[in-house]
C-alpha positions in Angstrom: -101.2 67.1 65.4 -99.4 64.2 63.7 -96.1 62.6 62.6 -96.3 60.7 59.4 -93.3 58.7 58.2 -92.9 57.4 54.6 -90.3 54.6 54.2 -89.1 52.2 51.6 -86.3 51.4 49.2 -84.9 53.5 46.4 -87.5 54.0 43.6 -90.5 53.2 45.8 -92.1 56.7 45.5 -91.2 58.1 48.9 -90.5 61.7 47.7 -93.5 61.6 45.4 -95.7 60.6 48.3 -94.2 63.3 50.5 -94.9 65.9 47.8 -98.4 64.6 47.4 -99.2 64.9 51.1 -97.7 68.4 51.3 -99.8 69.5 48.3 -103.0 68.2 50.0 -102.2 70.3 53.1 -101.5 73.4 51.0 -104.8 72.9 49.2 -106.4 72.8 52.6 -105.0 76.3 53.3 -102.0 75.3 55.5 -98.6 76.9 55.0 -95.9 74.3 54.4 -92.1 74.1 54.5 -90.1 71.3 53.0 -86.5 70.6 54.2 -83.9 68.4 52.6 -80.3 67.6 53.6 -77.7 69.8 52.0 -75.7 66.7 50.9 -78.5 65.6 48.5 -78.0 67.7 45.4 -78.7 64.9 42.9 -81.4 66.7 40.9 -81.6 70.2 42.2 -80.0 72.3 44.9 -83.1 74.0 46.2 -85.9 71.5 45.4 -87.0 68.2 46.7 -87.3 66.1 43.5 -88.5 62.6 42.9 -86.9 60.3 40.4 -90.0 60.7 38.2 -89.6 64.5 38.2 -92.1 65.7 40.8 -90.6 68.6 42.7 -91.3 71.1 45.5 -89.2 74.1 46.7 -87.1 73.2 49.7 -84.8 74.6 52.3 -81.5 72.8 52.5 -79.8 72.4 55.8 -76.5 70.6 56.8 -77.1 67.1 58.2 -75.8 68.0 61.7 -77.9 71.2 62.0 -81.2 69.7 62.9 -81.5 72.0 65.9 -82.3 74.8 63.4 -85.4 73.0 62.2 -87.8 74.3 64.9 -86.8 77.9 64.1 -87.2 77.3 60.4 -90.7 75.8 60.9 -92.0 78.4 63.3 -94.3 80.1 60.7 -95.6 76.9 59.2 -98.4 74.5 60.1 -96.8 71.7 57.9 -93.2 70.5 58.1 -91.9 68.0 55.6 -88.5 66.5 55.6 -87.0 64.3 52.8 -84.1 61.9 53.0 -84.3 61.7 56.8 -81.7 58.9 56.9 -79.0 61.4 56.2 -79.7 63.5 59.2 -78.3 62.9 62.7 -80.5 60.6 65.0 -81.5 63.6 67.3 -83.8 64.6 64.4 -86.3 62.0 65.8 -86.8 63.8 69.1 -87.1 67.2 67.3 -89.8 65.9 64.9 -91.6 64.1 67.8 -91.8 67.4 69.7 -92.9 69.4 66.6 -95.7 66.9 65.9 -97.4 68.2 69.1 -98.3 71.4 67.2 -97.7 70.7 63.5 -98.3 68.2 60.8 -94.9 66.6 60.3 -94.2 64.4 57.3 -90.9 62.6 57.1 -89.6 60.4 54.3 -86.5 58.3 54.0 -84.8 55.0 53.4 -85.4 52.5 56.2 -82.5 50.2 55.1 -79.0 50.9 53.7 -77.5 49.0 50.7 -76.5 46.1 53.1 -80.0 45.8 54.4 -79.1 47.4 57.8 -81.7 49.8 59.3 -80.8 53.5 59.3 -80.8 54.7 62.9 -82.5 58.0 62.3 -85.3 56.5 60.2 -85.9 53.8 62.9 -86.1 56.4 65.7 -88.6 58.5 63.7 -90.7 55.5 62.9 -90.9 54.6 66.6 -92.4 58.1 67.3 -94.7 58.1 64.3 -98.5 58.2 64.4 -98.6 56.7 61.0 -96.0 54.8 58.9 -96.4 54.4 55.2 -94.2 51.6 54.0 -93.8 51.6 50.2 -92.3 49.0 47.9 -90.6 49.4 44.5 -90.4 46.8 41.7 -87.5 44.3 41.7 -85.3 44.9 38.7 -84.5 41.2 38.5 -87.9 39.5 38.8 -90.6 42.2 39.0 -91.9 41.2 42.5 -92.3 43.9 45.2 -88.9 45.3 46.2 -88.0 46.2 49.8 -84.3 46.7 49.4 -81.9 49.1 47.6 -79.1 47.3 45.7 -76.0 49.5 45.3 -74.1 48.7 42.1 -70.5 49.4 41.1 -69.9 48.8 37.4 -73.1 46.8 37.2 -72.2 44.5 40.0 -73.2 44.5 43.7 -71.1 47.0 45.7 -68.5 45.5 48.0 -69.5 45.1 51.7 -66.8 47.6 52.7 -68.2 50.4 50.5 -69.1 53.6 52.4 -72.6 53.5 53.9 -73.6 56.8 52.3 -73.4 57.3 48.5 -75.7 59.9 47.0 -77.0 58.5 43.7 -79.8 57.4 41.5 -80.4 54.8 38.8 -76.7 54.9 37.9 -75.8 53.5 41.3 -78.9 51.7 42.7 -81.6 49.3 41.8 -84.7 48.2 43.7 -84.5 44.5 44.6 -86.7 42.0 46.4 -85.4 40.1 49.4 -84.4 37.1 47.2 -82.4 39.1 44.7 -80.8 41.6 47.1 -77.1 40.7 47.2 -74.6 41.8 50.0 -71.2 40.3 49.1 
């Protein structure tokens, strides 16, 4: 079948696009399952939700339990996974294998707040049949944004901040390459 990967910075519409693609498959009569990492409980515990409010019921799984995904997806023709950057890198091989028999849609950040690629997202992109790379709008200048700027008290987060910090507009801004700051 196919492996589609949606990547971009925070606020670029990755989850909205994932939901849109899943809805199209459901309209076509295919059963779909959406999975999200259990650590992402920003907006709802059992729904994939975009920053703009779009949502879809989801199954939550721990980030290190990717080996459960094939069993969860058995009865479905479409498998969608949001926030893939939080899962362990072995997710890539699992999705690649499942794409032989299913429509697999994966969405996630390609870069962390320092501008360093997420390993899991990179590996999935390497296996992808199609990569949809989205941009947001730079909060500083309005140009296309390809980076996620982490903020602490309105200032760029220190370089030694933890790599993973679940958050939304209170902790992140979309930035272009010029205005992305890594102290």
